[in-house]
C-alpha positions as CSV (number, residue, x, y, z in Angstrom):
1,X,-15.1,8.0,2.6
2,X,-15.7,6.4,-0.3
3,X,-15.9,3.1,-1.0
4,X,-15.3,2.8,-5.3
5,X,-13.7,5.8,-7.1
6,X,-14.3,6.2,-11.3
7,X,-12.2,8.8,-12.8
8,X,-14.1,9.7,-16.9
9,X,-14.4,12.6,-18.7
10,X,-12.0,14.9,-16.7
11,X,-14.6,13.7,-13.0
12,X,-13.5,12.0,-10.7
13,X,-17.2,10.2,-9.4
14,X,-17.2,8.3,-6.4
15,X,-19.3,6.1,-4.4
16,X,-19.9,7.2,-0.4
17,X,-21.9,5.7,1.8
18,X,-24.9,8.1,2.8
19,X,-28.0,8.4,5.6
20,X,-30.1,6.9,2.7
21,X,-27.9,4.2,1.9
22,X,-24.7,5.6,-0.6
23,X,-24.9,8.4,-2.6
24,X,-22.9,9.1,-5.9
25,X,-20.8,12.0,-6.1
26,X,-19.0,13.6,-9.0
27,X,-16.2,16.0,-8.9
28,X,-13.1,17.9,-10.7
29,X,-9.3,18.6,-10.6
30,X,-7.6,17.4,-8.0
31,X,-8.3,15.4,-4.5
32,X,-8.0,13.8,-1.7
33,X,-10.4,10.1,-0.6
34,X,-10.0,8.3,1.8
35,X,-11.3,4.4,1.2
36,X,-13.8,2.3,4.1
37,X,-13.8,-1.1,4.2
38,X,-16.7,-2.0,3.8
39,X,-18.1,-4.9,4.2
40,X,-15.3,-6.6,1.8
41,X,-12.8,-9.0,2.6
42,X,-8.5,-8.1,1.4
43,X,-7.3,-10.1,-0.3
44,X,-5.0,-11.5,0.5
45,X,-1.3,-11.8,-2.0
46,X,-0.1,-15.6,-2.5
47,X,4.0,-16.2,-2.2
48,X,4.6,-16.4,-5.5
49,X,2.5,-13.0,-5.7
50,X,5.0,-11.5,-3.0
51,X,8.6,-12.5,-5.1
52,X,6.8,-11.2,-8.2
53,X,6.4,-7.5,-5.5
54,X,10.1,-7.2,-4.5
55,X,11.6,-7.3,-7.6
56,X,9.4,-4.8,-9.8
57,X,10.7,-1.9,-9.9
58,X,8.5,1.6,-8.2
59,X,7.9,4.1,-10.6
60,X,9.0,7.7,-9.4
61,X,6.6,10.5,-10.8
62,X,7.7,14.4,-10.0
63,X,4.7,16.9,-9.7
64,X,5.7,18.0,-13.4
65,X,5.0,14.8,-14.6
66,X,1.4,15.5,-12.9
67,X,0.8,19.0,-13.8
68,X,0.5,20.4,-10.3
69,X,3.1,22.9,-9.1
70,X,3.9,23.2,-5.9
71,X,4.4,26.6,-6.1
72,X,0.7,27.9,-5.2
73,X,0.1,25.2,-2.7
74,X,0.1,24.6,0.6
75,X,1.9,21.7,0.3
76,X,5.0,20.9,1.5
77,X,7.6,17.8,0.5
78,X,10.3,18.3,3.3
79,X,11.5,14.6,2.5
80,X,10.8,11.2,1.2
81,X,12.8,8.2,2.2
82,X,12.3,5.0,1.4
83,X,11.9,1.9,4.5
84,X,15.4,1.2,5.3
85,X,15.8,-3.0,3.7
86,X,16.2,-5.9,5.5
87,X,19.1,-7.7,6.7
88,X,19.7,-11.1,5.0
89,X,17.7,-13.6,5.9
90,X,19.4,-17.0,7.2
91,X,19.6,-20.4,6.2
92,X,19.5,-23.8,8.0
93,X,19.8,-27.1,5.3
94,X,20.5,-30.5,6.8
95,X,19.0,-32.8,10.2
96,X,21.6,-30.9,11.9
97,X,20.3,-27.5,11.6
98,X,17.0,-28.8,14.1
99,X,18.1,-27.9,17.2
100,X,19.2,-24.4,16.9
101,X,15.7,-24.0,13.9
102,X,13.4,-24.0,17.4
103,X,15.8,-22.1,19.8
104,X,16.2,-19.3,17.4
105,X,11.7,-20.0,16.6
106,X,11.2,-20.1,20.2
107,X,13.9,-17.5,21.6
108,X,13.9,-14.6,18.6
109,X,10.7,-15.1,16.9
110,X,8.6,-16.0,20.2
111,X,6.6,-18.8,17.5
112,X,6.5,-21.7,19.5
C-alpha cells in the first residue's frame, strides 16, 4: 500500500507506511502498486468535469506500445469489454409533468 509514486531515471520511488512512520522504496522495472487513501479526502468532480469526461476519447495501448512481451508472462488476458452504455434519460418540461416526475422519483428511484 503506497501513498505516492514518482518515476525518474528508469526507477519508481514510492512512499509507503511502516512501523516507524513512512518508508521510501525504489524499484527497477515493471511494478504493481496498491494505493492507500490515507488521511486525504477524495475530491468530488463538478458537473462540468463529468460532462467533459464523458466526451473524452479513451486511448487504447497495446503491450507492444509499452515494450512488454506477454509470451514470457504467466498472465493471460481472456477478454476485455467496456461497460454497457446507459439507456437514454428522460426529459420533462412544464408544470403538467410534476405529478409524473414526483411519482418516478418516489416509486422508481426511491429518492423521496
